[in-house]
Chimera marker file (.cmm) of the C-alpha trace (Angstrom):
<marker_set name="trace">
<marker id="1" x="-0.031" y="-0.026" z="0.276" r="1" g="1" b="0" radius="0.5"/>
<marker id="2" x="1.541" y="3.285" z="-1.222" r="1" g="1" b="0" radius="0.5"/>
<marker id="3" x="0.412" y="6.697" z="-0.007" r="1" g="1" b="0" radius="0.5"/>
<marker id="4" x="1.017" y="10.486" z="0.166" r="1" g="1" b="0" radius="0.5"/>
<marker id="5" x="0.314" y="13.679" z="1.803" r="1" g="1" b="0" radius="0.5"/>
<marker id="6" x="0.772" y="16.830" z="0.683" r="1" g="1" b="0" radius="0.5"/>
<marker id="7" x="0.468" y="20.306" z="1.255" r="1" g="1" b="0" radius="0.5"/>
<marker id="8" x="-0.547" y="21.474" z="-2.555" r="1" g="1" b="0" radius="0.5"/>
<marker id="9" x="-0.969" y="25.283" z="-1.493" r="1" g="1" b="0" radius="0.5"/>
<marker id="10" x="-3.900" y="25.725" z="-3.975" r="1" g="1" b="0" radius="0.5"/>
<marker id="11" x="-5.180" y="23.426" z="-6.733" r="1" g="1" b="0" radius="0.5"/>
<marker id="12" x="-6.489" y="26.223" z="-8.818" r="1" g="1" b="0" radius="0.5"/>
<marker id="13" x="-2.952" y="27.346" z="-9.780" r="1" g="1" b="0" radius="0.5"/>
<marker id="14" x="-1.761" y="26.498" z="-13.245" r="1" g="1" b="0" radius="0.5"/>
<marker id="15" x="-0.649" y="23.332" z="-13.309" r="1" g="1" b="0" radius="0.5"/>
<marker id="16" x="-0.986" y="21.680" z="-9.998" r="1" g="1" b="0" radius="0.5"/>
<marker id="17" x="-4.407" y="19.678" z="-11.252" r="1" g="1" b="0" radius="0.5"/>
<marker id="18" x="-2.003" y="17.932" z="-13.814" r="1" g="1" b="0" radius="0.5"/>
<marker id="19" x="0.803" y="17.605" z="-11.272" r="1" g="1" b="0" radius="0.5"/>
<marker id="20" x="-1.705" y="15.804" z="-8.746" r="1" g="1" b="0" radius="0.5"/>
<marker id="21" x="-2.643" y="13.753" z="-11.538" r="1" g="1" b="0" radius="0.5"/>
<marker id="22" x="0.980" y="12.533" z="-13.014" r="1" g="1" b="0" radius="0.5"/>
<marker id="23" x="2.099" y="11.975" z="-9.158" r="1" g="1" b="0" radius="0.5"/>
<marker id="24" x="-0.438" y="10.068" z="-8.356" r="1" g="1" b="0" radius="0.5"/>
<marker id="25" x="-0.610" y="7.702" z="-11.744" r="1" g="1" b="0" radius="0.5"/>
<marker id="26" x="3.441" y="7.638" z="-11.766" r="1" g="1" b="0" radius="0.5"/>
<marker id="27" x="3.942" y="6.381" z="-8.057" r="1" g="1" b="0" radius="0.5"/>
<marker id="28" x="0.823" y="3.961" z="-8.246" r="1" g="1" b="0" radius="0.5"/>
<marker id="29" x="-0.334" y="5.481" z="-5.240" r="1" g="1" b="0" radius="0.5"/>
<marker id="30" x="-3.366" y="3.979" z="-3.309" r="1" g="1" b="0" radius="0.5"/>
<marker id="31" x="-4.062" y="6.792" z="-1.425" r="1" g="1" b="0" radius="0.5"/>
<marker id="32" x="-3.467" y="10.636" z="-1.608" r="1" g="1" b="0" radius="0.5"/>
<marker id="33" x="-4.497" y="12.912" z="1.262" r="1" g="1" b="0" radius="0.5"/>
<marker id="34" x="-4.555" y="16.719" z="-0.306" r="1" g="1" b="0" radius="0.5"/>
<marker id="35" x="-4.356" y="19.637" z="2.123" r="1" g="1" b="0" radius="0.5"/>
<marker id="36" x="-4.827" y="23.619" z="1.302" r="1" g="1" b="0" radius="0.5"/>
<marker id="37" x="-6.937" y="22.685" z="-1.786" r="1" g="1" b="0" radius="0.5"/>
<marker id="38" x="-8.085" y="26.126" z="-1.549" r="1" g="1" b="0" radius="0.5"/>
<marker id="39" x="-11.514" y="24.961" z="-3.117" r="1" g="1" b="0" radius="0.5"/>
<marker id="40" x="-15.313" y="25.002" z="-1.920" r="1" g="1" b="0" radius="0.5"/>
<marker id="41" x="-16.077" y="22.425" z="-4.512" r="1" g="1" b="0" radius="0.5"/>
<marker id="42" x="-14.953" y="19.417" z="-6.514" r="1" g="1" b="0" radius="0.5"/>
<marker id="43" x="-16.674" y="18.173" z="-9.457" r="1" g="1" b="0" radius="0.5"/>
<marker id="44" x="-16.998" y="14.694" z="-10.927" r="1" g="1" b="0" radius="0.5"/>
<marker id="45" x="-14.776" y="15.193" z="-14.149" r="1" g="1" b="0" radius="0.5"/>
<marker id="46" x="-12.110" y="17.471" z="-11.894" r="1" g="1" b="0" radius="0.5"/>
<marker id="47" x="-11.822" y="14.291" z="-9.487" r="1" g="1" b="0" radius="0.5"/>
<marker id="48" x="-11.755" y="11.830" z="-12.658" r="1" g="1" b="0" radius="0.5"/>
<marker id="49" x="-8.793" y="13.599" z="-14.130" r="1" g="1" b="0" radius="0.5"/>
<marker id="50" x="-6.814" y="12.835" z="-10.847" r="1" g="1" b="0" radius="0.5"/>
<marker id="51" x="-7.727" y="9.018" z="-11.108" r="1" g="1" b="0" radius="0.5"/>
<marker id="52" x="-10.856" y="7.790" z="-12.342" r="1" g="1" b="0" radius="0.5"/>
<marker id="53" x="-10.449" y="4.639" z="-9.334" r="1" g="1" b="0" radius="0.5"/>
<marker id="54" x="-10.658" y="6.672" z="-6.252" r="1" g="1" b="0" radius="0.5"/>
<marker id="55" x="-13.275" y="7.125" z="-4.024" r="1" g="1" b="0" radius="0.5"/>
<marker id="56" x="-12.955" y="10.945" z="-3.126" r="1" g="1" b="0" radius="0.5"/>
<marker id="57" x="-14.043" y="13.294" z="0.017" r="1" g="1" b="0" radius="0.5"/>
<marker id="58" x="-13.221" y="16.979" z="0.488" r="1" g="1" b="0" radius="0.5"/>
<marker id="59" x="-13.252" y="19.044" z="3.361" r="1" g="1" b="0" radius="0.5"/>
<marker id="60" x="-14.389" y="22.674" z="1.834" r="1" g="1" b="0" radius="0.5"/>
<marker id="61" x="-12.445" y="25.568" z="2.165" r="1" g="1" b="0" radius="0.5"/>
<marker id="62" x="-13.132" y="29.128" z="3.841" r="1" g="1" b="0" radius="0.5"/>
<marker id="63" x="-12.583" y="31.461" z="1.207" r="1" g="1" b="0" radius="0.5"/>
<marker id="64" x="-9.311" y="31.057" z="0.074" r="1" g="1" b="0" radius="0.5"/>
<marker id="65" x="-8.023" y="29.312" z="2.983" r="1" g="1" b="0" radius="0.5"/>
<marker id="66" x="-7.736" y="25.608" z="4.071" r="1" g="1" b="0" radius="0.5"/>
<marker id="67" x="-9.514" y="22.978" z="2.256" r="1" g="1" b="0" radius="0.5"/>
<marker id="68" x="-8.859" y="18.958" z="1.877" r="1" g="1" b="0" radius="0.5"/>
<marker id="69" x="-9.238" y="16.477" z="-0.428" r="1" g="1" b="0" radius="0.5"/>
<marker id="70" x="-8.952" y="12.327" z="0.279" r="1" g="1" b="0" radius="0.5"/>
<marker id="71" x="-8.653" y="9.868" z="-2.401" r="1" g="1" b="0" radius="0.5"/>
<marker id="72" x="-8.653" y="6.104" z="-1.777" r="1" g="1" b="0" radius="0.5"/>
<marker id="73" x="-8.392" y="3.402" z="-4.350" r="1" g="1" b="0" radius="0.5"/>
<marker id="74" x="-11.954" y="1.794" z="-4.354" r="1" g="1" b="0" radius="0.5"/>
<marker id="75" x="-10.445" y="-1.475" z="-5.776" r="1" g="1" b="0" radius="0.5"/>
<marker id="76" x="-8.359" y="-1.864" z="-2.840" r="1" g="1" b="0" radius="0.5"/>
<marker id="77" x="-10.306" y="-0.218" z="0.049" r="1" g="1" b="0" radius="0.5"/>
<marker id="78" x="-13.995" y="-0.176" z="1.081" r="1" g="1" b="0" radius="0.5"/>
<marker id="79" x="-14.914" y="3.148" z="2.767" r="1" g="1" b="0" radius="0.5"/>
<marker id="80" x="-17.560" y="2.708" z="5.577" r="1" g="1" b="0" radius="0.5"/>
<marker id="81" x="-17.647" y="6.434" z="6.678" r="1" g="1" b="0" radius="0.5"/>
<marker id="82" x="-16.185" y="9.833" z="6.590" r="1" g="1" b="0" radius="0.5"/>
<marker id="83" x="-15.978" y="12.314" z="9.112" r="1" g="1" b="0" radius="0.5"/>
<marker id="84" x="-15.173" y="16.585" z="9.093" r="1" g="1" b="0" radius="0.5"/>
<marker id="85" x="-13.717" y="18.341" z="11.641" r="1" g="1" b="0" radius="0.5"/>
<marker id="86" x="-12.870" y="21.670" z="11.760" r="1" g="1" b="0" radius="0.5"/>
<marker id="87" x="-9.609" y="21.083" z="10.089" r="1" g="1" b="0" radius="0.5"/>
<marker id="88" x="-9.501" y="17.559" z="9.474" r="1" g="1" b="0" radius="0.5"/>
<marker id="89" x="-11.157" y="14.252" z="7.568" r="1" g="1" b="0" radius="0.5"/>
<marker id="90" x="-11.546" y="11.054" z="9.029" r="1" g="1" b="0" radius="0.5"/>
<marker id="91" x="-12.056" y="7.789" z="6.618" r="1" g="1" b="0" radius="0.5"/>
<marker id="92" x="-13.220" y="4.632" z="8.098" r="1" g="1" b="0" radius="0.5"/>
<link id1="1" id2="2" r="1" g="1" b="0" radius="0.2"/>
<link id1="2" id2="3" r="1" g="1" b="0" radius="0.2"/>
<link id1="3" id2="4" r="1" g="1" b="0" radius="0.2"/>
<link id1="4" id2="5" r="1" g="1" b="0" radius="0.2"/>
<link id1="5" id2="6" r="1" g="1" b="0" radius="0.2"/>
<link id1="6" id2="7" r="1" g="1" b="0" radius="0.2"/>
<link id1="7" id2="8" r="1" g="1" b="0" radius="0.2"/>
<link id1="8" id2="9" r="1" g="1" b="0" radius="0.2"/>
<link id1="9" id2="10" r="1" g="1" b="0" radius="0.2"/>
<link id1="10" id2="11" r="1" g="1" b="0" radius="0.2"/>
<link id1="11" id2="12" r="1" g="1" b="0" radius="0.2"/>
<link id1="12" id2="13" r="1" g="1" b="0" radius="0.2"/>
<link id1="13" id2="14" r="1" g="1" b="0" radius="0.2"/>
<link id1="14" id2="15" r="1" g="1" b="0" radius="0.2"/>
<link id1="15" id2="16" r="1" g="1" b="0" radius="0.2"/>
<link id1="16" id2="17" r="1" g="1" b="0" radius="0.2"/>
<link id1="17" id2="18" r="1" g="1" b="0" radius="0.2"/>
<link id1="18" id2="19" r="1" g="1" b="0" radius="0.2"/>
<link id1="19" id2="20" r="1" g="1" b="0" radius="0.2"/>
<link id1="20" id2="21" r="1" g="1" b="0" radius="0.2"/>
<link id1="21" id2="22" r="1" g="1" b="0" radius="0.2"/>
<link id1="22" id2="23" r="1" g="1" b="0" radius="0.2"/>
<link id1="23" id2="24" r="1" g="1" b="0" radius="0.2"/>
<link id1="24" id2="25" r="1" g="1" b="0" radius="0.2"/>
<link id1="25" id2="26" r="1" g="1" b="0" radius="0.2"/>
<link id1="26" id2="27" r="1" g="1" b="0" radius="0.2"/>
<link id1="27" id2="28" r="1" g="1" b="0" radius="0.2"/>
<link id1="28" id2="29" r="1" g="1" b="0" radius="0.2"/>
<link id1="29" id2="30" r="1" g="1" b="0" radius="0.2"/>
<link id1="30" id2="31" r="1" g="1" b="0" radius="0.2"/>
<link id1="31" id2="32" r="1" g="1" b="0" radius="0.2"/>
<link id1="32" id2="33" r="1" g="1" b="0" radius="0.2"/>
<link id1="33" id2="34" r="1" g="1" b="0" radius="0.2"/>
<link id1="34" id2="35" r="1" g="1" b="0" radius="0.2"/>
<link id1="35" id2="36" r="1" g="1" b="0" radius="0.2"/>
<link id1="36" id2="37" r="1" g="1" b="0" radius="0.2"/>
<link id1="37" id2="38" r="1" g="1" b="0" radius="0.2"/>
<link id1="38" id2="39" r="1" g="1" b="0" radius="0.2"/>
<link id1="39" id2="40" r="1" g="1" b="0" radius="0.2"/>
<link id1="40" id2="41" r="1" g="1" b="0" radius="0.2"/>
<link id1="41" id2="42" r="1" g="1" b="0" radius="0.2"/>
<link id1="42" id2="43" r="1" g="1" b="0" radius="0.2"/>
<link id1="43" id2="44" r="1" g="1" b="0" radius="0.2"/>
<link id1="44" id2="45" r="1" g="1" b="0" radius="0.2"/>
<link id1="45" id2="46" r="1" g="1" b="0" radius="0.2"/>
<link id1="46" id2="47" r="1" g="1" b="0" radius="0.2"/>
<link id1="47" id2="48" r="1" g="1" b="0" radius="0.2"/>
<link id1="48" id2="49" r="1" g="1" b="0" radius="0.2"/>
<link id1="49" id2="50" r="1" g="1" b="0" radius="0.2"/>
<link id1="50" id2="51" r="1" g="1" b="0" radius="0.2"/>
<link id1="51" id2="52" r="1" g="1" b="0" radius="0.2"/>
<link id1="52" id2="53" r="1" g="1" b="0" radius="0.2"/>
<link id1="53" id2="54" r="1" g="1" b="0" radius="0.2"/>
<link id1="54" id2="55" r="1" g="1" b="0" radius="0.2"/>
<link id1="55" id2="56" r="1" g="1" b="0" radius="0.2"/>
<link id1="56" id2="57" r="1" g="1" b="0" radius="0.2"/>
<link id1="57" id2="58" r="1" g="1" b="0" radius="0.2"/>
<link id1="58" id2="59" r="1" g="1" b="0" radius="0.2"/>
<link id1="59" id2="60" r="1" g="1" b="0" radius="0.2"/>
<link id1="60" id2="61" r="1" g="1" b="0" radius="0.2"/>
<link id1="61" id2="62" r="1" g="1" b="0" radius="0.2"/>
<link id1="62" id2="63" r="1" g="1" b="0" radius="0.2"/>
<link id1="63" id2="64" r="1" g="1" b="0" radius="0.2"/>
<link id1="64" id2="65" r="1" g="1" b="0" radius="0.2"/>
<link id1="65" id2="66" r="1" g="1" b="0" radius="0.2"/>
<link id1="66" id2="67" r="1" g="1" b="0" radius="0.2"/>
<link id1="67" id2="68" r="1" g="1" b="0" radius="0.2"/>
<link id1="68" id2="69" r="1" g="1" b="0" radius="0.2"/>
<link id1="69" id2="70" r="1" g="1" b="0" radius="0.2"/>
<link id1="70" id2="71" r="1" g="1" b="0" radius="0.2"/>
<link id1="71" id2="72" r="1" g="1" b="0" radius="0.2"/>
<link id1="72" id2="73" r="1" g="1" b="0" radius="0.2"/>
<link id1="73" id2="74" r="1" g="1" b="0" radius="0.2"/>
<link id1="74" id2="75" r="1" g="1" b="0" radius="0.2"/>
<link id1="75" id2="76" r="1" g="1" b="0" radius="0.2"/>
<link id1="76" id2="77" r="1" g="1" b="0" radius="0.2"/>
<link id1="77" id2="78" r="1" g="1" b="0" radius="0.2"/>
<link id1="78" id2="79" r="1" g="1" b="0" radius="0.2"/>
<link id1="79" id2="80" r="1" g="1" b="0" radius="0.2"/>
<link id1="80" id2="81" r="1" g="1" b="0" radius="0.2"/>
<link id1="81" id2="82" r="1" g="1" b="0" radius="0.2"/>
<link id1="82" id2="83" r="1" g="1" b="0" radius="0.2"/>
<link id1="83" id2="84" r="1" g="1" b="0" radius="0.2"/>
<link id1="84" id2="85" r="1" g="1" b="0" radius="0.2"/>
<link id1="85" id2="86" r="1" g="1" b="0" radius="0.2"/>
<link id1="86" id2="87" r="1" g="1" b="0" radius="0.2"/>
<link id1="87" id2="88" r="1" g="1" b="0" radius="0.2"/>
<link id1="88" id2="89" r="1" g="1" b="0" radius="0.2"/>
<link id1="89" id2="90" r="1" g="1" b="0" radius="0.2"/>
<link id1="90" id2="91" r="1" g="1" b="0" radius="0.2"/>
<link id1="91" id2="92" r="1" g="1" b="0" radius="0.2"/>
</marker_set>
Protein backbone atom coordinates (compact mmCIF):
# COMPACT_ATOMS: atom_id res chain seq x y z
CA UNK A 1 0.00 0.00 0.00
CA UNK A 2 1.49 3.33 -1.11
CA UNK A 3 0.18 6.76 -0.22
CA UNK A 4 1.17 10.40 0.03
CA UNK A 5 0.17 13.58 1.82
CA UNK A 6 0.80 16.92 0.15
CA UNK A 7 0.33 20.57 1.07
CA UNK A 8 -0.44 21.65 -2.48
CA UNK A 9 -1.03 25.36 -1.66
CA UNK A 10 -3.89 25.74 -4.11
CA UNK A 11 -5.27 23.30 -6.67
CA UNK A 12 -6.55 26.18 -8.81
CA UNK A 13 -3.05 27.32 -9.74
CA UNK A 14 -2.01 26.59 -13.31
CA UNK A 15 -0.46 23.14 -13.72
CA UNK A 16 -1.22 21.87 -10.19
CA UNK A 17 -4.06 19.55 -11.23
CA UNK A 18 -1.98 17.95 -13.97
CA UNK A 19 1.02 17.67 -11.63
CA UNK A 20 -1.14 15.94 -8.99
CA UNK A 21 -2.64 13.53 -11.54
CA UNK A 22 0.82 12.59 -12.84
CA UNK A 23 2.13 12.20 -9.27
CA UNK A 24 -0.67 9.78 -8.34
CA UNK A 25 -0.25 7.77 -11.55
CA UNK A 26 3.56 7.72 -11.70
CA UNK A 27 3.84 6.54 -8.09
CA UNK A 28 0.92 4.06 -8.30
CA UNK A 29 -0.61 5.59 -5.18
CA UNK A 30 -3.36 3.74 -3.33
CA UNK A 31 -4.35 6.80 -1.30
CA UNK A 32 -3.65 10.51 -1.26
CA UNK A 33 -4.32 13.34 1.20
CA UNK A 34 -4.17 16.88 -0.16
CA UNK A 35 -4.27 19.88 2.15
CA UNK A 36 -4.63 23.60 1.40
CA UNK A 37 -6.65 22.90 -1.76
CA UNK A 38 -8.23 26.36 -1.52
CA UNK A 39 -11.31 24.95 -3.28
CA UNK A 40 -14.87 24.89 -1.99
CA UNK A 41 -16.33 22.48 -4.56
CA UNK A 42 -14.92 19.54 -6.54
CA UNK A 43 -16.90 18.31 -9.53
CA UNK A 44 -16.79 14.73 -10.79
CA UNK A 45 -14.76 15.49 -13.94
CA UNK A 46 -12.12 17.30 -11.86
CA UNK A 47 -11.74 14.31 -9.53
CA UNK A 48 -11.82 11.77 -12.37
CA UNK A 49 -8.94 13.62 -14.02
CA UNK A 50 -6.78 12.92 -10.96
CA UNK A 51 -7.82 9.24 -10.79
CA UNK A 52 -11.06 7.69 -12.01
CA UNK A 53 -10.93 4.66 -9.67
CA UNK A 54 -10.65 6.64 -6.45
CA UNK A 55 -13.26 7.33 -3.80
CA UNK A 56 -13.05 11.06 -3.03
CA UNK A 57 -14.04 13.03 0.06
CA UNK A 58 -13.36 16.69 0.78
CA UNK A 59 -13.50 19.35 3.45
CA UNK A 60 -14.30 22.61 1.63
CA UNK A 61 -12.01 25.60 1.92
CA UNK A 62 -13.26 28.71 3.68
CA UNK A 63 -12.80 31.48 1.15
CA UNK A 64 -9.23 31.17 -0.09
CA UNK A 65 -7.90 29.29 2.95
CA UNK A 66 -7.78 25.63 3.87
CA UNK A 67 -9.50 22.74 2.18
CA UNK A 68 -8.68 19.04 2.32
CA UNK A 69 -9.13 16.37 -0.32
CA UNK A 70 -8.76 12.65 0.46
CA UNK A 71 -8.71 9.97 -2.23
CA UNK A 72 -8.57 6.19 -1.85
CA UNK A 73 -8.36 3.50 -4.50
CA UNK A 74 -11.82 1.94 -4.40
CA UNK A 75 -10.42 -1.35 -5.69
CA UNK A 76 -8.27 -1.71 -2.54
CA UNK A 77 -10.32 0.05 0.15
CA UNK A 78 -13.88 -0.18 1.35
CA UNK A 79 -14.92 3.14 2.85
CA UNK A 80 -17.33 2.72 5.75
CA UNK A 81 -17.62 6.32 6.95
CA UNK A 82 -16.22 9.83 6.51
CA UNK A 83 -16.25 12.61 9.05
CA UNK A 84 -15.21 16.24 8.74
CA UNK A 85 -13.82 18.15 11.70
CA UNK A 86 -13.10 21.85 11.71
CA UNK A 87 -9.57 21.30 10.37
CA UNK A 88 -9.43 17.58 9.58
CA UNK A 89 -10.99 14.69 7.66
CA UNK A 90 -11.33 11.14 9.00
CA UNK A 91 -12.05 8.16 6.76
CA UNK A 92 -12.74 4.67 8.06
